[in-house]
C-alpha positions in Angstrom: -76.3 -27.8 -159.8 -73.6 -30.3 -158.9 -74.6 -32.5 -161.8 -74.2 -29.5 -164.2 -70.7 -28.7 -162.7 -69.6 -32.3 -163.1 -70.8 -32.3 -166.7 -68.9 -29.1 -167.4 -65.7 -30.5 -165.8 -65.9 -33.6 -168.1 -66.8 -31.5 -171.2 -63.9 -29.0 -170.6 -61.5 -31.8 -169.9 -62.4 -33.5 -173.2 -62.1 -30.2 -175.1 -58.7 -29.4 -173.5 -57.4 -32.8 -174.5 -58.8 -32.4 -178.1 -57.4 -29.0 -178.4 -53.9 -29.8 -177.2 -53.4 -33.2 -178.7 -55.5 -33.7 -181.8 -56.4 -30.3 -183.2 -52.8 -29.1 -183.3 -52.3 -31.2 -186.4 -55.2 -29.4 -188.2 -54.1 -25.8 -187.7 -55.2 -23.3 -190.2 -52.5 -20.6 -190.8 -50.8 -21.8 -187.6 -53.9 -21.1 -185.6 -55.6 -23.8 -183.5 -59.2 -22.9 -182.6 -59.7 -22.6 -178.8 -62.7 -24.8 -178.1 -63.0 -23.9 -174.4 -63.2 -20.1 -175.1 -65.8 -20.7 -177.7 -67.9 -22.9 -175.4 -67.6 -20.5 -172.5 -68.7 -17.5 -174.6 -71.6 -19.5 -176.0 -72.5 -20.8 -172.6 -72.7 -17.3 -171.1 -74.7 -16.0 -174.0 -77.3 -18.7 -174.0 -77.5 -19.6 -170.3 -79.4 -17.1 -168.1 -77.8 -18.4 -164.9 -75.0 -16.1 -164.0 -73.4 -18.4 -161.3 -73.2 -21.3 -163.7 -71.7 -19.1 -166.5 -69.0 -17.8 -164.2 -68.4 -21.3 -162.9 -68.0 -22.5 -166.4 -65.4 -19.8 -167.1 -63.4 -20.7 -164.0 -63.4 -24.4 -164.8 -62.5 -23.9 -168.4 -59.8 -21.4 -167.5 -58.3 -23.9 -165.0 -58.1 -26.6 -167.7 -56.6 -24.2 -170.1 -54.1 -23.1 -167.5 -53.1 -26.7 -166.8 -52.5 -27.5 -170.5 -50.9 -24.2 -171.5 -47.4 -22.6 -171.2 -48.7 -19.4 -169.6 -48.6 -18.8 -165.9 -51.3 -20.3 -163.8 -54.3 -18.1 -163.6 -53.9 -16.3 -167.0 -56.7 -18.1 -168.7 -58.9 -18.3 -165.6 -58.8 -14.5 -165.2 -59.3 -13.9 -168.9 -62.3 -16.2 -169.2 -63.7 -14.9 -165.9 -63.4 -11.3 -167.2 -65.2 -12.4 -170.5 -68.0 -14.1 -168.6 -68.6 -11.1 -166.2 -68.5 -8.7 -169.2 -71.0 -10.7 -171.2 -73.3 -11.1 -168.2 -73.1 -7.3 -167.5 -73.8 -6.4 -171.2 -76.8 -8.9 -171.4 -78.3 -7.8 -168.1 -77.9 -4.0 -168.8 -78.4 -3.6 -172.5 -80.2 -6.7 -173.9 -83.9 -7.2 -173.4 -85.5 -10.4 -174.6 -89.1 -9.9 -175.6 -91.7 -12.1 -173.9 -94.5 -13.6 -175.7 -97.9 -12.3 -174.5 -101.1 -14.3 -175.2 -104.0 -12.3 -176.6 
């Protein structure tokens, strides 16, 4: 668990640096893709562990808060709400079929 958190911290730090320093020069119609939001959404969709998905949202939100002009907590709360919503929808409405052996 601690190893996964440390990997997420390093990954989100690299994505935040790429997003704010390098990808700004490659904007498409004045839009820079938000790598951290994309990774958090994909992580919550494909990872069944709810705690790790919410932790990824908080860590990614903190890095976006540090590197953005918004007030501290904006991105953390936004990504946390997205993660909780995705986990709620997938627990309540999505059923993954299991393979049964004959």
